[in-house]
N, C-alpha and C positions, 0 to 999 in steps of 0.2 A: 503493500498500500504505500501510493506517496500520500505524506501528509497535506497535501493543498488543503487550504481552510475553505470551506463550502458552507453554506447554508442548510436547509431543508431538500438540496438536489439530489438527488441518488448519480450517482458516476457508473461507469460502464461493465466494472469490476474490473478493471485490470490498473486502476489507481489514477487514471484519465479522467476529471471530469468529464460527469456527459450532459448534452444540453437539451434536458426537459421540455417537454413542449408548455408553454404557459399559460396559464390560465387565469382569466381575471376574477373568477367564482374560486373565494378561499385562497387568492396567491398565489394557489401552484404553481411550481416551476420559475416563481418569480424572485430575483434573487436580488435582495433589498439590503445587505450589508457586505462590509467583507468583516473576519475576525480570527482572531487567530488562538480563540477559546476551543472549539469543538471544532470534530469533522467524523461525518457521517457518510458512509456508502448503504445506501439503502438496499441496492441490489447483493450486493455480497455481505451484509449484515454485519459490519462494523461500526464502532464508535470509538472513537479518542478523544482523551482531554489533551490539548496541547502537543498532543505526539505520543501519548502511551495510551495503549490499549485497555478499555475499560475493564477488561477479567483482568489483565496485571493489577489497574489499580484495583481492583474488589479483594484480590485478594493477598497482595504484600502492601499497601499503604492503610494509611486510615482518613477518616473523613479530615479531621485539621490538617495533614499532608496534602491535601487534594485542595484544601479551602485556600491554602498559601500558594500550591500547582496554578489555582485560578486566579487567585489576584497578583503572582508577582512572576507566572511563567517559566519557572520551573521549581522541582521539588526542593524542602526545605533541607538546610543541614540540622544537625543537633539541633548546634545552639541556636537557628532561627524560629525550630520547631519548637524550643521551651520557651521562646519568647512568647510567640502566637497562643500558647497552652495560657501564657501566664497572664496575658490581653486577656482571653477568652473569660478564664475564673476572675479574673478583675471587676470584667462588664456584665457578667451573668445577672446581678441581682436588679429587680423593677422598684422603681417608685411606688410607694406603699396606695399613693392615690389610685393607680390600677388596678392592686390586688381590693380596695372600696369601689372600685366601679365594678368588678365581679361580684361581690356580694348584694352591694344594694342599685345597682341602675341597669344589669344586665337582666332583661327576661327569662322565667324560668323554661325551659324545654326550647332555646337558641341553637342554631345549627353552629356547633362548634365555630367554624370560618367566619360567620358574620360576627360571632366575638371576636376572634380575632385578627380578623382584619380591620376592626372598630380599633380593638388595642393597637397594634402593630402603628395605628395613625397618630393614636394618642400618643406615642412614644415621642413623637418628634416637638412635645411639648413639655418635655424636659428634659429637653438634651440643647444644651444654649449651643451648641455646632449646628442645629440640623440648618439654615440658612447658610453657611458657611460653604462655598462650595471650591473651594482649594483643593487641590487635589489629595492635600495629607491629611485634610479634614473629611474628607469623604472616604477616604481609605480607615481612617479611626474610626467611621459610619458602619461601612461594612463589617469590621469586626464585631461592632456594639451590637450590631442587630443580630449577624450571626450566632451570639453568644445568649442576647435575652428572648428568644425564640423559642426556645425548648423552655425558658422559664414563665414564660407569658403563657404556654401553652397547658403545661403540666398545671400552674395555679389554676388557669378557668375551670380545665375539667374539676380537681379537687373540690373548687369551692359549690362547683356542680354537684356534685355528690354529695356534699355537707360535712366534707371533715377538710381541718387547716391546709395551706398552702406548706408545701415543703421549702425551705430555703436553700438554694445550691450550698453543696459543703465548699466549694471552692478551688475543688481539686477533682482529678479524673477525667474523660472523655467525655465529649456531647454527649455521645450512646451512652455512657455508663450517670452522666449528670440526670440527663432528661428521666431515661428509667427511673432511676433513686427518686426523683422530682415527681415522678408519677404513683411511684406506688409506695415511696416512704424504705422502701429496704432497698440496700447496693445488688444492682443485675449480679446473678455468674458470671464467669469468664466466658461460656458461650452465647447467653444472650447477650451482651454486649458486643461480642466480636462481630455476631446477625449481623444485631441493629448496624453496626457500623458501616458494617459494607452495603446494608441496604439505603445508606445515608449518600455512600460514595456513590454508589449508583442511579443515583438521583439528583447529584448536584448540579447536572451541566446539561443541557441537549439542545444548542443551536438557538434556532430561531422558533422556539415552539410558540406556542400562544402568548403565552404571562412574559415570557421574555422580551417577546416584539412590542407587547403592552408596554413595559418597562422601558425601553429605547424608544419609544412615542414618546414618551412623558419625560423622561431624559432628556431629550432633543429640543427639548423647549425650555431647557433650563432650570426646571421644578427641582425641587428636592428632591433627594435618597429617598426619603420617605413617602412623597408621593407617590415616585415612582414605582417603590416596593408594592403600597398598598392597592395600586392599580392591577399590579400582577398578581396580585393576591384574589383579585376579584376574576380576571378573567381562569386562573387555576383554580376555579370552584365550581367550571362546570364541567358537569357530564363528560364531556369530549373530551375533558383535557385532565384534570388532576380528581376531576371526582370519581373518575372511573374506577379505582380501585373501592370505592366505598360500594358501586352496584356489582361490582365482583363478588364481593362477600357475600351482599344479599342474594347475589345468586345461589352461590354454594350451598346457603343455607336454607333457602327456598328449594333446592334439588332435596337436601336432605330431609327436610322433614315430609315434601310431601310422597318419599317414597320412588319417586320416578328415577330410573337411571338416568346416568347423566349421558350418556349416547343417546337415550330417547329423547332426555328434552334438548339437546343441542338439534340433533334431525326435525323434530316438531318445530324450534323456533326458526329455524331456517328455513324450512318449509313453507311459514307462513310471511317469509320476508321480513321477520322480527331481527332485531340485532343482539348479538349473543358480548357479553360486556368481556372488554380483555383480551380482544381479541380482532389481530388487522390494526395496522396501523400507516396513518398517514406516508412516512417515509419509506419503513422497512417494508419490503416483499419477501421475505423471510423472516428467521425468526430471529424477534429483536434481541440482540445480545446480551443485554440485562436481562431478560427473562429466562436465560440459559440458566448464567450465575444465580439468578432467585432460585428456576427449578435444583439447585443443586445444595442451595440454601437448605428450603424448603425438606431437602428429602431428607438432610442430616438432622435437623431440628426433631421432624418428624418420627424420626428414629429414637433420638434421645427422649421425647417426650412419652414413646408408645404409641403414638394414634397418628398413622398412616391417613384417616379416612380420608382428609383435606387433599393428600398431595393425590391418592386414588382416584378420587373425586379429578382433579382437575386435570390431571393425564387424559383420565377418558375423556374429559370434553375436548382437550386439545388433540388428540390425536380422531372424534370424530368430525372435530372442525376442519383438518386437517383434510382428513378424508372425503367430505362433503363439501368444503370451495374453497380448499387450499388455504384456509387461513391459518394464519400462526401466533401464538402469542405474543402481547406488548408485556412493559415494564411491571404494568399495574397486575397482570393475572393473577403471579404467585408472589408478586408482594402483598398481597390481601391475606392469605391463606398463613404466609407469614407473622405478621401483624397480630395476628387473632391466635396463634399460638403462641405467642409472646406476652398473651393477655390483655391486649390493648381494645379498646373498646373500637367499633366498625366507624362513627363517625371522625374519631379523631386520623383516621387515614390519610385524608387531602391534606388539614395540618401539618402532618408530621412531612410529607412532601414538599411543604412550604420550608420546614423546618431545615430539610437539607437545600431543595432550589434559590434559598437568599442567597448563598455563595455565589450559583452561576448567574442571579440576577444583577448582583454586587460587581461582579466580574466584569459583566457586559456593560452597566454605566459607566465602569471606570475606564474600559476601554472608550466606549463613544464618548466619553470627554476629553479624552485626548485630543482630538481633533474635531469637535462639535457641528453638526449640521442640523438645523431642523429637520425634521423625518416628514415631508408633507407631499405625497403621491398625488396624484391626477388622476380624474375616474373620466371614464367615459360616457356621454350624457347617451339616453335612449330614449328619454319621454319624448311628450308631443312638440310638434314645430311651433313657432312662434304664433300666438293667439294673443287676443286684445280682449278687456274685463267687458264684460256685458252686464251693462246695470240690472241689481237683483231684483227688480222687476219683471224683468225679459229673461231669466232663467228658465 
């Protein structure tokens, strides 16, 4: 693979970028940016961050190392990583007003992404650097947001369950701290490692909908909190980050109904209905992130002695491949991984944001190095010129 920077365009499979037909509907095949952050070959099923294959990163690095890579261009040294971990530990705590907001001003039963998105916007109120657009301040805010996202989400979830938030310990990885703040107990090494790998897999993915939204907002020179809040709005949709929730709901539905996974897929496809977690706008083969998550799910299922979700997922995957040549995307296996880690289903999309904040901020830092307002044209296909007719004659 030649690590030529590309957007969602697929390549011909030999390393050279292909020229997919542009489609105004959904901007498919339209190249909207140049980036050094992420390479995708949808035909070959390849994904890399700044030249490193995703499989290599997921198995041999940590989320914090990947964050540094996205922000700085290279994997960190021991000293650099220690410095980043110290910064993250220092920045994890959130203002008490946000906890009060969750306690007294957040309606019961609200969707976590609504509460999370609102809280992220509120973080700007307590950051004296919120409107400082210098590169140094924007980098510090990138680290700050990455540190605080897990704290915000864990606090919201505990408060809605009627238990007190757990303060960050100020030590350990992002994966460990989040699971600790969520559950009140330090996770075991296996759970931490699996969750850390999931964060690596979700950290960046070129010009997906939420990243593009962040870049559009950032190109106006709006502050980083505004851009990230907009990205979270895009992430919420079931055709983007919300798909992992629908995957788990599908698995639970199949399990409760007694219907076989194979029969479920055949019935849905025959009715021309979607099977969530299958197919991808970019990948025409198995999403490379899904392949890694499948291995993680298998190991976790064996460790917990509960193979049901893995077996069901593989049966769905096989049936969809046979019927419509559909392959799983990143959401398909991540849903079961989170379920086995004891994470509530409606937290899956917010967890996506805990990881993707690194990609969003890396894109914003890259954009602001030579910013130009993103303002595309549109082809007008409406009525020809006409005159206003007095209202009494219409």
